[in-house]
C-alpha positions as CSV (number, residue, x, y, z in Angstrom):
1,M,289.0,-51.2,166.0
2,T,293.1,-51.4,167.1
3,S,295.3,-48.6,166.1
4,T,298.6,-48.4,165.2
5,A,300.8,-47.2,167.7
6,K,303.4,-44.3,166.6
7,S,305.8,-41.9,167.7
8,L,303.8,-38.6,168.0
9,P,305.1,-35.3,168.6
10,V,304.8,-34.0,172.4
11,A,301.4,-31.9,171.8
12,P,299.8,-33.8,168.7
13,N,296.8,-32.1,167.1
14,L,293.3,-33.7,167.5
15,I,290.7,-33.7,165.0
16,E,287.3,-36.0,164.6
17,L,286.1,-36.6,160.9
18,A,282.9,-37.8,160.0
19,I,283.4,-40.6,157.6
20,G,280.8,-41.6,154.8
21,G,280.2,-44.5,152.4
22,M,281.4,-47.3,154.8
23,T,278.9,-50.6,154.5
24,C,280.8,-53.1,157.0
25,A,283.4,-53.0,159.7
26,S,286.2,-53.7,157.2
27,C,285.7,-50.5,155.6
28,A,286.7,-48.9,158.9
29,A,289.6,-51.1,159.2
30,R,290.8,-49.9,155.6
31,I,290.5,-46.4,156.4
32,E,292.1,-47.0,159.7
33,K,294.9,-48.6,157.9
34,K,295.4,-46.1,155.3
35,L,295.6,-43.2,157.7
36,N,297.6,-44.7,160.0
37,R,300.4,-45.0,157.3
38,M,300.6,-41.4,157.2
39,D,303.9,-40.1,159.0
40,G,302.7,-38.8,162.4
41,V,299.5,-39.9,162.1
42,E,297.7,-42.2,164.9
43,A,293.9,-42.9,164.1
44,T,291.1,-44.8,165.3
45,V,287.9,-45.2,163.1
46,N,284.8,-46.3,164.8
47,Y,282.2,-47.8,162.3
48,A,279.1,-48.0,164.5
49,T,279.7,-43.8,165.0
50,E,280.8,-43.4,161.6
51,K,283.9,-41.3,163.1
52,A,287.5,-41.0,163.1
53,T,289.5,-39.5,165.9
54,V,292.9,-38.7,164.4
55,R,295.9,-37.1,166.3
56,Y,298.6,-35.8,163.8
57,A,301.8,-33.8,164.1
58,D,301.9,-30.3,162.6
59,A,303.4,-31.4,159.6
60,V,300.2,-32.9,158.3
61,S,297.2,-31.0,157.6
62,P,293.4,-31.8,157.8
63,A,293.0,-31.2,154.0
64,E,295.7,-34.1,153.7
65,L,293.8,-36.5,156.1
66,I,290.4,-36.2,154.1
67,A,292.1,-36.3,151.0
68,T,293.6,-39.8,152.4
69,V,289.9,-40.8,153.3
70,E,288.9,-39.7,150.0
71,K,291.4,-41.9,147.9
72,T,290.4,-44.7,150.3
73,G,286.7,-44.7,148.4
74,Y,285.5,-42.9,151.2
75,T,283.9,-39.4,152.2
76,A,285.5,-37.3,155.2
77,V,284.2,-34.0,156.3
78,V,284.7,-32.1,159.7
79,P,281.3,-32.5,161.7
80,P,279.6,-29.2,162.8
81,P,279.8,-28.8,166.7
82,P,276.5,-30.4,168.6
83,A,273.5,-27.7,168.3
84,P,270.6,-27.8,170.4
85,A,267.5,-30.0,169.8
86,G,265.6,-28.6,166.9
87,T,268.3,-26.9,165.3
88,E,270.4,-29.9,164.7
89,P,270.1,-30.8,161.2
90,A,268.7,-34.4,160.9
91,A,267.3,-34.5,157.5
92,A,270.6,-36.4,156.1
93,P,270.4,-39.8,158.3
94,V,266.3,-39.7,158.0
95,D,266.6,-39.6,154.2
96,E,269.1,-42.3,154.0
97,L,266.9,-44.1,156.0
98,R,263.8,-43.5,154.4
99,G,265.5,-44.4,150.6
100,L,267.0,-47.5,152.1
101,R,263.1,-48.5,153.4
102,T,261.7,-47.9,150.1
103,R,264.3,-49.7,148.3
104,L,263.6,-52.8,150.6
105,W,259.9,-52.9,150.3
106,V,259.7,-52.1,146.3
107,S,262.3,-55.2,146.2
108,V,260.3,-57.7,148.4
109,A,257.0,-57.1,146.6
110,L,258.5,-57.7,143.4
111,S,260.7,-61.0,144.6
112,V,257.7,-62.9,146.1
113,P,255.9,-63.3,142.7
114,V,259.3,-64.3,141.2
115,I,260.3,-66.9,143.9
116,L,257.0,-68.4,143.9
117,L,256.8,-69.0,140.4
118,A,260.3,-70.8,140.4
119,M,259.7,-73.4,143.2
120,V,255.6,-74.1,142.2
121,P,256.0,-75.5,138.5
122,A,252.4,-75.7,138.5
123,W,252.2,-72.1,138.4
124,Q,254.4,-71.9,135.7
125,F,252.1,-70.5,132.7
126,D,253.2,-69.8,129.2
127,Y,255.4,-67.1,129.1
128,W,256.0,-67.1,133.1
129,Q,259.7,-66.5,132.8
130,W,259.6,-63.1,130.9
131,L,257.3,-62.0,134.0
132,S,259.7,-63.2,136.2
133,L,262.8,-61.3,134.5
134,T,260.3,-58.2,134.0
135,L,259.9,-58.3,138.1
136,A,263.4,-59.4,139.1
137,A,265.3,-57.2,136.8
138,P,264.3,-54.0,139.2
139,V,265.5,-56.2,142.4
140,V,268.5,-57.1,141.0
141,V,269.4,-53.2,139.4
142,Y,267.6,-50.9,141.9
143,G,267.4,-53.1,145.1
144,G,271.0,-54.2,144.7
145,L,272.4,-50.8,143.7
146,P,274.2,-50.1,147.3
147,F,275.6,-53.5,146.9
148,H,277.2,-53.0,143.2
149,R,278.2,-49.4,144.2
150,A,280.2,-50.4,147.3
151,A,281.6,-53.5,145.3
152,L,282.9,-51.2,142.6
153,I,284.4,-48.7,144.9
154,N,286.4,-51.7,146.4
155,L,287.2,-52.9,143.2
156,R,288.6,-49.7,142.4
157,H,291.0,-50.0,145.4
158,G,292.1,-53.4,145.1
159,A,289.6,-54.6,147.7
160,A,286.8,-57.4,148.2
161,T,284.2,-57.4,150.9
162,M,280.7,-58.8,151.6
163,D,279.0,-56.4,149.0
164,T,281.3,-57.7,146.4
165,L,280.3,-61.5,147.0
166,V,276.5,-60.3,147.0
167,S,276.9,-58.2,143.9
168,L,279.0,-60.8,141.8
169,G,276.5,-63.4,142.8
170,T,273.9,-61.8,142.3
171,L,274.8,-60.3,138.9
172,A,276.1,-63.6,137.7
173,A,272.8,-65.4,138.3
174,F,271.0,-62.6,136.5
175,G,273.5,-62.3,133.7
176,W,273.3,-66.3,133.1
177,S,269.0,-66.0,133.1
178,L,269.6,-63.6,130.2
179,W,271.8,-65.4,128.4
180,A,269.5,-68.7,128.8
181,L,266.5,-66.2,127.5
182,F,267.5,-64.6,125.0
183,L,270.3,-67.0,123.6
184,G,269.7,-70.4,125.1
185,D,266.1,-72.6,125.5
186,A,264.9,-70.9,128.5
187,G,262.6,-68.2,126.6
188,L,260.8,-70.6,124.5
189,P,257.0,-70.5,125.4
190,G,255.5,-73.1,127.6
191,M,259.2,-74.0,129.4
192,T,259.0,-75.0,132.8
193,H,261.3,-75.2,135.1
194,P,261.1,-78.1,137.9
195,F,262.3,-77.6,141.2
196,R,264.9,-80.9,141.3
197,F,267.1,-82.0,143.9
198,D,269.0,-84.4,142.1
199,I,272.6,-83.9,141.2
200,T,273.0,-84.0,137.3
201,R,275.2,-82.4,135.2
202,S,273.7,-79.7,132.9
203,D,274.6,-77.1,130.3
204,G,272.4,-75.1,132.0
205,A,270.7,-73.5,128.7
206,G,267.3,-74.0,129.8
207,N,267.5,-72.9,133.4
208,I,267.2,-69.4,134.8
209,Y,267.7,-68.0,138.1
210,L,266.2,-65.2,138.5
211,E,264.7,-66.3,142.1
212,A,268.0,-66.7,143.5
213,A,269.2,-62.9,142.4
214,A,266.2,-61.6,143.7
215,G,265.8,-63.5,146.9
216,V,269.5,-62.9,147.7
217,T,269.2,-59.1,147.4
218,V,266.0,-58.6,149.6
219,F,267.2,-60.7,152.4
220,I,270.6,-58.8,152.6
221,L,268.8,-55.6,151.9
222,A,266.8,-56.3,155.1
223,G,269.3,-56.9,157.0
224,R,271.3,-53.3,155.8
225,Y,268.2,-52.0,156.5
226,F,267.7,-52.8,160.3
227,E,271.6,-52.0,160.9
228,A,270.8,-48.5,159.7
229,R,267.9,-47.9,161.6
230,A,270.0,-48.9,164.7
231,K,272.7,-46.5,163.8
232,R,270.3,-43.5,163.3
233,T,270.2,-43.1,167.2
234,A,273.8,-42.8,167.3
235,G,273.6,-39.2,168.4
236,A,270.5,-39.2,170.7
237,A,272.4,-39.5,173.8
238,L,274.0,-35.8,172.9
239,R,270.6,-34.6,171.9
240,A,268.8,-35.5,174.9
241,L,271.7,-34.0,177.2
242,L,271.1,-31.0,175.2
243,E,267.8,-30.8,175.8
244,L,268.2,-30.7,179.5
245,G,268.8,-27.1,179.6
246,A,267.0,-24.5,180.0
247,K,265.7,-23.0,176.9
248,D,265.3,-19.2,178.2
249,V,266.3,-17.3,181.1
250,A,265.1,-14.4,183.4
251,V,268.1,-12.0,183.3
252,L,268.6,-9.4,185.0
253,R,269.9,-5.8,183.4
254,D,269.8,-2.4,184.6
255,G,267.4,-3.3,187.6
256,Q,265.2,-4.7,184.9
257,E,263.9,-8.4,184.6
258,T,263.9,-9.6,181.0
259,R,263.5,-13.1,179.7
260,I,265.8,-13.9,176.8
261,P,266.9,-17.2,174.9
262,V,269.7,-19.0,177.1
263,D,272.1,-18.8,174.8
264,Q,272.1,-15.0,174.7
265,L,273.6,-15.1,178.1
266,A,277.1,-13.9,179.0
267,V,279.4,-14.4,181.5
268,G,278.9,-12.1,184.2
269,D,275.5,-11.7,183.9
270,R,272.8,-12.0,186.5
271,F,269.4,-13.8,186.5
272,L,266.7,-15.1,188.2
273,V,265.6,-18.7,189.2
274,R,261.8,-19.3,190.6
275,P,261.2,-22.3,192.6
276,G,260.7,-25.4,190.3
277,E,262.7,-23.6,187.3
278,K,266.1,-25.1,186.1
279,V,269.4,-23.1,186.6
280,A,270.0,-21.7,183.4
281,T,273.9,-21.8,183.3
282,D,276.6,-22.7,185.9
283,G,277.0,-19.7,188.3
284,V,277.6,-18.6,191.8
285,V,274.5,-17.5,194.1
286,E,274.6,-13.9,195.0
287,E,271.3,-13.6,196.4
288,G,268.5,-15.6,198.3
289,T,269.0,-19.5,199.9
290,S,267.2,-22.4,198.6
291,A,267.7,-26.6,198.4
292,V,268.9,-27.1,194.6
293,D,267.9,-30.7,193.1
294,A,271.3,-31.9,191.5
295,S,270.2,-35.8,191.7
296,M,269.8,-35.7,187.6
297,L,273.4,-34.5,187.5
298,T,275.2,-35.8,190.7
299,G,273.3,-38.9,191.7
300,E,273.3,-37.2,195.3
301,S,269.3,-38.2,196.4
302,V,269.2,-35.6,198.8
303,P,268.6,-31.9,197.7
304,V,271.7,-29.6,198.1
305,E,271.5,-26.5,200.3
306,V,272.5,-23.3,198.6
307,S,273.2,-19.8,200.0
308,P,275.1,-16.5,198.3
309,G,278.5,-18.0,197.2
310,D,277.7,-21.4,196.4
311,D,277.9,-22.7,193.1
312,V,275.4,-24.1,191.4
313,V,275.2,-26.1,188.1
314,G,273.1,-25.5,184.9
315,A,270.2,-28.0,184.4
316,T,269.8,-28.7,188.1
317,V,266.4,-27.8,189.3
318,N,265.5,-25.0,192.3
319,A,263.4,-26.9,194.6
320,G,262.9,-24.2,197.2
321,G,263.4,-20.5,197.5
322,R,264.0,-17.3,194.7
323,L,267.8,-17.3,193.5
324,V,269.7,-14.5,191.8
325,V,272.5,-16.5,190.4
326,R,275.8,-14.7,188.3
327,A,276.9,-16.9,185.3
328,T,280.8,-18.0,185.4
329,R,280.3,-20.5,182.5
330,I,278.0,-20.8,179.3
331,G,277.9,-22.9,176.2
332,G,280.5,-25.2,175.9
333,D,282.1,-24.5,179.0
334,T,279.2,-25.5,181.4
335,Q,279.3,-28.5,183.4
336,L,276.5,-30.4,180.9
337,A,278.3,-29.5,177.9
338,Q,281.5,-31.2,179.3
339,M,279.2,-34.3,180.4
340,A,278.1,-34.3,176.5
341,K,281.5,-34.4,175.4
342,L,282.6,-37.4,178.0
343,V,279.4,-39.3,176.6
344,E,280.8,-38.5,173.0
345,A,284.3,-39.6,173.5
346,A,283.1,-42.7,175.5
347,Q,281.3,-43.4,172.3
348,T,283.9,-42.7,170.0
349,G,286.8,-44.5,171.9
350,K,284.7,-47.7,172.5
351,A,286.5,-50.3,169.8
352,A,283.7,-51.2,167.3
353,V,283.2,-55.2,167.6
354,Q,283.6,-56.4,163.8
355,R,280.9,-58.8,163.1
356,L,282.1,-62.7,162.5
357,A,280.8,-62.6,159.5
358,D,282.9,-59.6,157.9
359,R,285.6,-61.2,159.2
360,I,284.8,-64.7,157.3
361,S,284.2,-62.8,154.3
362,G,287.7,-61.1,154.5
363,V,289.1,-64.2,153.6
364,F,286.1,-66.2,152.1
365,V,285.2,-63.5,149.6
366,P,288.6,-63.5,147.8
367,I,289.0,-67.7,147.7
368,V,285.5,-67.8,146.4
369,I,286.2,-65.5,143.6
370,A,289.2,-67.2,142.8
371,L,287.8,-70.4,142.9
372,A,284.8,-69.3,140.5
373,V,287.4,-68.1,138.0
374,G,289.4,-71.0,138.7
375,T,286.3,-73.5,138.0
376,L,285.7,-71.5,134.7
377,G,289.3,-71.7,133.4
378,W,289.3,-75.6,134.5
379,W,286.3,-76.8,132.6
380,L,287.1,-74.5,129.4
381,G,290.4,-76.2,129.4
382,T,288.8,-79.7,129.6
383,G,287.0,-79.0,126.6
384,A,283.3,-79.5,128.3
385,G,282.0,-76.2,126.3
386,A,281.7,-72.3,127.4
387,T,277.9,-73.6,128.8
388,A,278.9,-76.6,130.8
389,A,281.8,-74.0,132.3
390,F,279.7,-70.8,133.2
391,T,277.1,-72.9,134.6
392,A,279.8,-74.4,137.1
393,A,281.2,-71.3,137.9
394,V,277.6,-69.4,138.2
395,A,276.8,-72.5,140.8
396,V,280.1,-71.6,142.6
397,L,279.0,-67.9,143.0
398,I,275.4,-68.8,143.9
399,I,276.6,-71.5,146.5
400,A,278.7,-68.9,148.1
401,C,276.1,-66.1,148.0
402,P,276.3,-65.1,151.6
403,C,272.4,-65.1,152.5
404,A,272.6,-67.3,155.2
405,L,275.6,-65.9,156.6
406,G,274.1,-62.3,156.1
407,L,270.7,-63.7,158.2
408,A,273.0,-65.1,160.9
409,T,273.0,-62.1,163.0
410,P,269.8,-60.1,161.8
411,T,267.4,-62.8,162.4
412,A,269.1,-64.6,165.9
413,L,269.2,-60.5,167.0
414,L,265.2,-60.1,165.9
415,V,264.0,-63.1,167.9
416,G,266.6,-62.1,170.8
417,T,265.3,-58.5,170.9
418,G,261.7,-59.6,170.5
419,R,261.9,-61.9,173.3
420,G,263.9,-59.4,175.5
421,A,260.9,-56.6,174.9
422,Q,258.8,-59.0,176.5
423,L,260.8,-59.5,179.2
424,G,261.3,-55.8,179.8
425,I,264.9,-55.9,178.5
426,L,266.0,-53.8,174.7
427,I,269.2,-54.9,173.3
428,K,270.8,-52.0,171.3
429,G,272.5,-54.1,168.6
430,P,274.9,-57.2,167.5
431,E,277.8,-55.2,168.8
432,V,276.4,-55.5,172.3
433,L,276.4,-59.4,172.4
434,E,280.2,-59.9,172.5
435,S,280.5,-57.9,175.7
436,T,278.6,-59.9,177.7
437,R,280.0,-63.4,177.3
438,Q,283.4,-61.4,178.7
439,V,282.0,-59.1,181.2
440,D,283.4,-60.1,184.6
441,T,282.7,-57.0,186.8
442,V,279.2,-55.1,187.3
443,V,279.6,-51.7,188.8
444,L,276.0,-50.7,189.9
445,D,275.0,-47.1,190.8
446,K,273.2,-46.7,193.9
447,T,270.3,-44.1,193.6
448,G,267.5,-45.3,191.4
449,T,269.5,-48.6,190.5
450,V,269.8,-50.4,193.8
451,T,267.8,-47.8,195.5
452,T,264.4,-46.2,195.0
453,G,265.9,-43.0,194.1
454,K,263.2,-41.3,196.5
455,M,263.0,-40.5,199.9
456,T,261.2,-42.2,202.4
457,L,260.4,-42.1,206.4
458,V,261.9,-45.5,207.1
459,D,262.2,-45.0,210.7
460,V,260.3,-42.9,214.1
461,Q,262.1,-42.6,217.1
462,P,259.8,-40.9,220.1
463,A,261.7,-39.0,223.2
464,A,261.1,-40.9,226.4
465,G,257.4,-40.3,227.5
466,Q,256.2,-39.4,223.6
467,E,253.6,-40.8,222.0
468,R,254.7,-42.2,218.7
469,A,251.3,-41.3,216.8
470,E,251.4,-37.9,217.9
471,L,254.9,-37.2,216.7
472,V,254.1,-38.3,213.5
473,R,251.0,-36.5,213.5
474,L,252.5,-33.0,214.0
475,A,255.6,-33.1,212.8
476,G,254.1,-34.6,209.2
477,A,251.5,-31.7,209.1
478,L,253.9,-29.1,209.6
479,E,256.4,-31.0,206.8
480,A,253.2,-31.2,204.8
481,A,253.3,-27.3,204.0
482,S,256.9,-27.2,202.7
483,E,258.0,-28.1,199.2
484,H,261.5,-29.9,200.3
485,P,262.0,-33.6,199.2
486,V,262.9,-34.5,202.7
487,A,259.5,-32.8,204.1
488,R,257.7,-34.6,201.4
489,A,259.0,-37.8,202.5
490,V,258.1,-37.1,206.3
491,A,254.6,-35.8,205.0
492,V,253.9,-38.6,202.9
493,G,254.7,-41.2,205.7
494,A,252.4,-39.7,208.0
495,A,249.7,-39.0,205.9
496,E,249.4,-43.4,205.6
497,A,248.8,-43.2,209.3
498,G,245.7,-41.0,209.0
499,A,244.3,-37.3,208.5
500,L,247.0,-34.2,209.0
501,P,245.7,-31.4,210.9
502,A,245.8,-27.8,209.7
503,V,248.9,-25.9,210.1
504,A,248.6,-22.3,211.0
505,G,251.5,-19.5,211.1
506,F,254.2,-21.6,208.7
507,A,257.3,-20.4,208.2
508,N,260.4,-21.7,206.2
509,V,263.9,-21.6,208.1
510,E,266.1,-22.1,204.8
511,G,268.8,-24.8,205.2
512,L,267.3,-25.8,208.8
513,G,263.8,-26.7,208.9
514,V,260.3,-25.2,209.4
515,T,258.0,-23.8,212.3
516,G,254.2,-23.4,212.5
517,T,251.1,-23.8,215.3
518,V,249.6,-27.2,214.9
519,D,246.8,-28.1,217.3
520,G,247.9,-25.1,219.5
521,H,251.4,-26.3,219.8
522,E,254.3,-24.2,218.7
523,V,256.0,-26.5,216.4
524,V,259.8,-26.7,215.2
525,V,260.9,-29.6,213.0
526,G,264.2,-29.8,210.9
527,R,267.6,-30.1,212.2
528,L,269.4,-30.1,215.7
529,R,270.5,-26.6,215.3
530,L,267.0,-25.1,214.5
531,L,265.8,-26.7,217.8
532,R,268.5,-25.6,219.9
533,E,268.3,-22.4,218.5
534,R,264.7,-22.0,219.1
535,G,265.5,-22.6,222.9
536,L,264.2,-26.4,223.1
537,D,265.5,-28.7,225.3
538,V,267.1,-31.6,223.5
539,P,267.9,-34.7,225.8
540,A,270.8,-36.6,225.5
541,E,268.9,-39.8,223.8
542,V,267.4,-37.3,221.0
543,A,271.2,-36.5,220.2
544,R,272.2,-39.9,220.3
545,T,269.2,-41.1,217.9
546,V,270.4,-38.3,215.7
547,T,273.9,-39.4,215.6
548,D,272.8,-43.2,215.2
549,A,270.7,-42.3,212.4
550,E,273.2,-40.1,210.5
551,A,276.3,-43.0,211.0
552,A,273.5,-45.6,209.2
553,G,273.3,-43.7,206.2
554,R,270.0,-41.6,206.8
555,T,268.7,-38.2,207.1
556,A,267.8,-37.3,210.6
557,V,264.8,-34.5,211.1
558,V,264.1,-33.4,214.5
559,A,260.4,-32.4,215.8
560,G,259.7,-30.5,219.1
561,W,257.1,-28.6,220.6
562,D,256.4,-26.9,224.0
563,G,260.3,-25.8,224.8
564,R,261.3,-29.6,224.5
565,A,262.5,-31.7,221.5
566,R,260.0,-34.9,221.2
567,G,261.7,-37.4,218.8
568,V,263.4,-38.1,215.6
569,L,262.2,-39.2,211.9
570,A,264.5,-41.1,209.8
571,V,264.3,-40.4,206.4
572,A,266.2,-42.2,203.4
573,D,266.7,-43.8,199.9
574,V,265.4,-47.0,200.5
575,V,266.8,-50.5,198.8
576,K,264.5,-51.8,196.3
577,P,263.0,-54.9,197.6
578,T,264.7,-57.5,194.8
579,S,268.0,-55.4,194.6
580,A,269.6,-58.1,197.2
581,A,268.4,-61.4,195.1
582,A,269.8,-59.4,191.8
583,V,273.0,-58.8,193.2
584,A,273.1,-62.6,194.3
585,R,272.2,-63.8,190.3
586,L,274.8,-61.5,188.9
587,R,277.3,-63.4,191.4
588,G,276.1,-66.3,190.1
589,L,276.8,-65.7,186.4
590,G,280.7,-65.1,187.3
591,L,280.2,-61.2,188.2
592,T,281.8,-59.3,190.9
593,P,279.4,-56.4,191.9
594,V,280.7,-53.2,192.7
595,L,278.5,-49.8,194.1
596,L,279.3,-46.8,192.3
597,T,277.6,-43.7,193.6
598,G,277.8,-39.8,194.0
599,D,276.2,-39.8,197.7
600,N,278.5,-39.6,200.7
601,A,280.3,-43.1,201.8
602,T,278.2,-43.4,205.0
603,V,274.7,-43.9,202.8
604,A,276.9,-46.1,200.1
605,K,278.5,-48.7,202.6
606,A,275.0,-48.9,204.4
607,V,273.4,-49.7,201.1
608,A,276.1,-52.2,200.2
609,A,275.6,-54.0,203.3
610,E,272.0,-54.6,202.7
611,V,272.7,-55.8,199.3
612,G,275.5,-58.0,199.7
613,I,278.1,-55.8,197.9
614,D,281.8,-55.8,199.4
615,E,283.6,-53.0,197.3
616,V,282.0,-49.4,197.4
617,I,283.5,-46.4,195.6
618,A,281.8,-43.3,196.5
619,E,281.6,-39.4,196.7
620,V,282.6,-39.4,192.8
621,L,281.6,-36.9,190.3
622,P,280.2,-37.9,186.4
623,A,283.8,-37.4,185.3
624,D,285.2,-39.5,187.8
625,K,282.6,-42.2,187.4
626,V,284.2,-42.8,184.1
627,A,287.7,-42.5,185.9
628,V,286.6,-45.7,187.6
629,V,285.5,-47.6,184.7
630,K,288.7,-46.7,182.9
631,R,290.3,-47.8,185.7
632,L,288.9,-51.0,186.5
633,Q,289.4,-51.7,182.3
634,A,292.9,-50.9,182.9
635,E,293.1,-53.7,185.8
636,G,292.5,-56.3,183.0
637,R,288.8,-56.5,183.8
638,T,285.7,-56.1,181.3
639,V,283.0,-53.8,183.1
640,A,279.4,-53.7,183.0
641,M,277.8,-50.8,184.2
642,V,274.1,-50.5,185.6
643,G,272.8,-46.7,186.1
644,D,269.8,-44.8,185.5
645,G,271.0,-40.8,185.9
646,I,272.2,-38.5,183.6
647,N,275.6,-38.5,185.8
648,D,276.0,-42.1,184.8
649,A,275.7,-41.7,180.9
650,A,279.2,-40.9,180.3
651,A,280.1,-44.1,182.4
652,L,277.4,-46.0,180.4
653,A,279.1,-45.2,177.5
654,Q,282.6,-46.1,178.6
655,A,281.7,-49.5,179.8
656,D,282.3,-52.6,177.9
657,L,278.6,-53.3,178.2
658,G,276.2,-50.4,179.8
659,L,272.9,-51.4,181.4
660,A,270.4,-48.3,182.0
661,M,267.4,-48.5,184.1
662,G,264.4,-47.8,182.1
663,T,262.9,-45.7,184.5
664,G,265.9,-43.9,184.8
665,T,266.9,-40.4,182.1
666,D,266.7,-40.5,178.7
667,V,270.1,-39.7,178.6
668,A,271.5,-42.8,180.5
669,I,268.9,-45.0,177.9
670,E,270.7,-43.9,174.7
671,A,273.9,-44.1,176.5
672,S,273.6,-47.6,177.1
673,D,273.5,-50.8,175.6
674,L,271.1,-52.6,177.2
675,T,267.9,-51.2,178.7
676,L,266.2,-52.5,181.6
677,V,262.4,-51.1,181.2
678,R,261.2,-52.6,184.3
679,G,263.3,-50.8,186.3
680,D,263.9,-53.8,188.6
681,L,267.5,-54.7,189.0
682,T,266.5,-58.5,188.4
683,A,266.2,-57.6,185.0
684,A,270.2,-57.0,184.5
685,P,271.1,-60.8,185.0
686,D,268.6,-61.9,182.6
687,A,269.4,-59.4,180.1
688,I,273.1,-60.9,180.3
689,R,271.9,-64.3,180.2
690,L,269.7,-63.7,177.1
691,S,272.1,-61.6,175.7
692,R,274.9,-64.7,175.8
693,R,272.3,-67.2,174.6
694,T,271.4,-64.8,171.6
695,L,275.4,-64.7,170.8
696,G,275.6,-68.3,171.3
697,I,272.9,-68.7,168.4
698,I,274.6,-66.0,166.2
699,K,277.6,-67.9,166.3
700,G,275.9,-71.3,165.9
701,N,274.4,-70.0,162.8
702,L,277.7,-68.5,161.3
703,F,279.1,-72.1,161.8
704,W,276.6,-73.9,159.8
705,A,276.4,-71.2,157.0
706,F,279.9,-71.2,156.6
707,G,279.7,-74.8,157.0
708,Y,277.5,-75.1,154.3
709,N,279.3,-72.9,152.1
710,V,282.4,-75.3,152.7
711,A,280.5,-78.4,151.9
712,A,278.7,-77.4,148.7
713,L,281.6,-75.5,147.0
714,P,283.3,-78.3,145.8
715,L,280.4,-80.3,144.5
716,A,279.4,-76.6,142.4
717,A,283.3,-76.3,141.3
718,A,283.1,-80.4,140.2
719,G,280.0,-79.5,138.1
720,L,277.7,-81.8,140.3
721,L,275.5,-78.8,141.4
722,N,273.7,-77.0,139.0
723,P,272.8,-73.6,140.1
724,M,269.3,-74.5,140.5
725,I,269.8,-77.1,143.7
726,A,272.7,-74.7,144.5
727,G,269.6,-71.8,145.0
728,A,267.5,-74.6,146.7
729,A,270.4,-75.4,149.3
730,M,271.2,-71.5,149.7
731,A,267.3,-71.4,150.8
732,F,267.5,-74.5,152.9
733,S,270.5,-72.9,154.7
734,S,268.7,-69.8,155.4
735,V,265.3,-71.7,156.8
736,F,268.0,-73.4,159.0
737,V,269.3,-70.1,160.2
738,V,265.9,-68.9,161.2
739,A,264.5,-71.8,162.9
740,N,267.9,-71.6,164.7
741,S,267.2,-68.5,165.7
742,L,263.4,-69.0,166.7
743,R,264.6,-71.3,169.8
744,L,265.3,-68.0,171.5
745,R,261.8,-67.6,172.0
746,R,261.5,-70.1,174.5
747,F,264.4,-68.1,176.9
748,R,262.9,-67.8,180.3
749,P,264.1,-65.6,183.2
750,V,265.2,-67.2,186.5
751,G,262.9,-67.3,189.3
């Protein structure tokens, strides 16, 4: 949605309202327009999230904003703050979806026999028309209630939407059928209803159109249900973020350790974090040293060494020793909570793409209603009689019933998403597709997206006179006793070459490395500094190897024994085998790749050179990733973002198109528009191609569905298209839309 710019006070107030009762994008536009007409108010209404973000002057109160929304025909409340998972009330959206599903299935069960009886004259037994009435009445009244209610609200406010046309068309067909049954000839015993395709003028007294009324209701109701089901997950990213935090914490009070719920923690409390536990909240280390795995939040693949005085962030994992931390920020002030706010702000601020069908209906609906009224008046004026006049007017409404328009998006999306799922690509909804056509820049997260996200032993450089196999065996045996991720990478790589010997006297030197006895040798493995502190001789060639490894973006581990450094083992987060090919395919789609990472610049540039990316942005925090995406958008680029970590969630939501690796976190997946289930970057160009193809099918469907209306409306207004043929034409247009959508099943990935 676009908002109207206004002159606002220097420090305007900001409020977020939860909007209820919206049924299409035009509803959001109407609310936004009403709010922006108020003095000192600037509003943006997002139909997808059902929220209004409003900036307002001091002269305006929240109560006035809510009253304005209610006068427009909708509801507005100030939403409660997010609560931890399990305590957030989710009953309302669940109940709404369950009620819509029940309404849909009841309508389908009742409509099928009505449509079959109308289309197969051989099955039309005596009084079949009364059975059709009995079955169709609940569909039109109960199944179509959401459309009738929305149409009534729109009528009270002088507006017309797709709901108006659905309600008018179904009620007109149903009302005419009632007249024909009770006052015309349609209720007589033995009446048959031939399915005719000839264009002949008829008074309609013997015709019923119950199948048109029931069929339109079911088709549109199905589309509304699938839309509601997709919107139900709008808050899942925020809930997933909140679930990351620790649920309880071991707090130290008066020298005693007490385990309490994390929400009872206060600023200044000292709490204990054991190896493998999550840090309960943001704080400062007071006792102990360890390695903290912050990759979920920062994207840094190597755990961060912490010691007294260092800051730690809530929800990160203690991968090493015991820590005592003093809490500095709790609740909504923590970095995790701030990231949740970033995701929500990005989702709310993203302009909802108005559906093409709604854009068409904004002009089409009033024209059709005026044409139907004009047709009725013209035929009455010519003296043709009330029956012929109403028949022509009803034919106009039925032929204009947006069944095919309503099916254009859901059917193509259903087939496209189904095919995508077979290929490991999940498309969130129709609003995603517009962006895929316009995207010109793709931002790729490094860790877990372009790379594997796991530390791997990539190189072994023994010193002069040292055997490679012995270096790997002794260093790997000692590292196997450590829990550090870098040590595990060395141990796994060594184990692949053969069985590892036992270790005696193992000791961990926090932040530097490990020592122990292996095969009678006093072995030291770790940083260069540790070997020098232990008095081992470090040859110049070994020091140069360490420098070269670090310059290439690798982590260098030095091993030595018997008074001398024996070689260097290089560990790195390696590039996935398919990443270079994926980047080439993205370029082939006209996209400019950008590597974005929280890792250091040296590592980032090495990875970028390996996969063929020229533009690199490194050493960025989660909030900075959002800023980078916004900067690229401000430059006029349409940005796609591919990521997998929690640190990517806000940027994925901010981007015009967010693609999450399915091997990543739930938060990233929920914040994205497309999910690549395989965890293979080559799925990204396939996802964009499939989305663009699906969008093309939707546009083709809308063109032909609208074209059929334009072609048939003059015939209906001229009285040459009775409602029965109008219903048949409507059915044919629907079949065409479905058949056109099924072409997406033939989509094939490249390669």
